[in-house]
N, C-alpha and C positions, 0 to 999 in steps of 0.2 A: 236793596232797591226799595224806595218808598212806595206806599200804596198809590199815590198820585202818579209817580213815574210809571208804575206798572199799568195803571189805567190808561195812560197815554200811549203805552207801547202796543196796545191792542187796537186793531183797526179792521174794518170790513168784517170778514167772517172769523177772524182770529179769536176773538173773545168767545164766540159761541163754541168753537172747537175746544178752547181751553177749559171752558166750563164743563163740557161733556167729558173731557178727559179727566178732569178733577173728580167729577162724579163717579167715573169708572174706578178711579183709584180708591175713593172712599168706600164705594160699594163692595169692593173686593174684600175688605176687612169687616165692614159693618152692615152689608146688605142694604135693603131699601131704607131702613131706619137711619142710615148715615147720611141720607140725601136731603138734609135741611138746606134751604136756600142760603141762609146766612153762613152755614158751615162751608158750603161749596164755594161761594163767592169769596169768603175769607181766605180759603186755601189758594185761590188764584191771585188774591191781592186787590180785589175791587169791591165796591160797595154793592149791596143787594140791588139798588136801583139800576146799576149798570146791566144787571142780568135781564132786566125787563125789556131791553132793546132787542133781545134775541129770543126770549121766552115769555109768553104771556103770564105764566105763573109757575109755581113749583111743579105742578102736574106736568106741564110741557117739558120741563127740564128732566124730570124723572123718566118720562116716556122716551126722551132722546137717549138717556143713559140705558134704558131697557133695550132699545133698538141696537145699541152697540153691544150690549151683553148677548143679545140674540145672535148677532153676527159671530161673536166669539164662540158661542155654543155650537153654531153650525159649522164653524171651522174645525172645531174639535171632532165633531161627528164625521166630517169629510176625511180627516186624518185617520180616524178609526176605520172608515170604509176602505181607504187606500191600503192600510195594513191588512185588512181582511182579504183584499184582492191579491196581495203579495203572497198570502198563504197557499194559493193554489194556481201557480202559473200554468197557463194552458187549459184551465178549467173551461167547461162549456158555458154557454150563456146562462143557462138555468142555475148552474152552481155559482156563478159570479153574482147573479141577482140575489140568490139566497144569502151569500156572504155579505153583500152590500146591506141588505136589510138587517142582518146581525150587527154590522158595523154601526148602523144608525142607532140601534137600541143601546148597544154597549157604549158608544160614544156619548150618548145622552147621559147615561148613568155615571160614567166615569168623570165627565165634566162636573156633574153635580157633587160628586165626592171630592174632587180636586179643588173646585172653586165654588163652595157653597154660597158665598156672598153674591157673586155674579149670577149664579143659577137662580137665586131668589129673585133678583131683579129681572132676569130674562123671562121669567114666567109670571111676572106681575099681571094682574088684571087691571082694566081701566080704573075701576073704582078703588082698587088698592093703591093706585098711584095718588088718589085723593085721600087715602086713609079711611075709606068708607066701607071696606069689606069686599064681598064677592062681585064679580061682573064678567063680561065677556073677555076672551083672550086679547092681549095687547096687539093692536095694529098701529103702525105709524105711517101716515100718509097712505092709508088704505093698502099697504103692502101685506102680503101673506108672510107671516113670520118665517124666516129662512129654515129653522129647524123643522117646522111643520112641513114646509115645501119639500125638504129632503125626504121625509117619511112618505109623502104622497108619491114622489118620483120613484122611490125604491119599490113601493108596492106596485106601481104601474109597470115598472120594469120586470117585476116578477110575473105579471100577467103576460107581457110581451114575450118573455122568455119561456113561457109554458110552465112555470113553477107555481103558479097560482091561477085558479080558475076565475073567470069573470064574475061568477056568482059569489064566490067567497071573497072577492075583492070589495064588494059593496060594504061600505062603512068599516072596512078593516082598519083604517087609520085610527078609529076611536078605540078599537080593541087593543091595538098595539100601544097607543099613547097612554091609555088608562093603566095598563099593566106596568109599562116601563116607568111612567111618571110615579105611579103608586110606590114602586120599589125605591125609586130615587128619593121620594119623600120619607119613606121609612128609614132610609139609610142616612139622611141628612138631618131629619127632625124627629124621627120616631125611635122605636126600640132598637133599631140597628145602629143608631148613631154611637160612635165611639167603640164599636165592636172591632175585633181583629180584622184588619183590612183584607188580608188574604181570604178569610172566610166570606167577607162581604163580596169580594170579587167573584168567588166561586158561585155564590148565590145569584149574583147578577147574570153570570153566564147561563145558569140553570133557568132563570126566569126568561131570558131572551130566547134561548133554545126552545123552551116550551111553547112560547108564542109562535115562533117560526114553524115548528113541527105541527102545531095545531092548524095553522093556516094552510099548510101543504097537504094535510090529510083529507 
């Protein structure tokens, strides 16, 4: 199919969705660095100018891909929470809340290990989307990033179940996120990168269990 034919085949929102999906495919292997506007549009078979009908600039496209990567990260975290819940059928509410929090942390780490390209995009900051360095966490259309919302909900459920005191709940999301994300960063870009996966998985469990035990104490 020629480029012109492909261009004519897109209409309404189809091209926008196709560009985001192409960005997701490219990011899986190459992370944020693979999301050049020309590369993405070429993979779809349209000119860069066609992308501007749906995205104001490269940054807007990158943030749309980041939102999709965040959704996939959240899905992986929910899957891990479901597995954690299956480990203890009939467990009381407090035990289920604790297992859900463990699932949030382990799901985050395991997604980073399994899909480092998507993980890199999912945690982009606004300024990094422009290639300018550090900045606030990505938000798209002012939504709370779904992985972060899962963490908030899990901690709130801990309080509701009596597994975490309201006093220890204050700012607990930052303690959890800092430690879990720090480990994920060490495992994907730091000294743990390339180490034996079984060993890294054991360390991940140790880190998450340490966080949960500290919150409960």
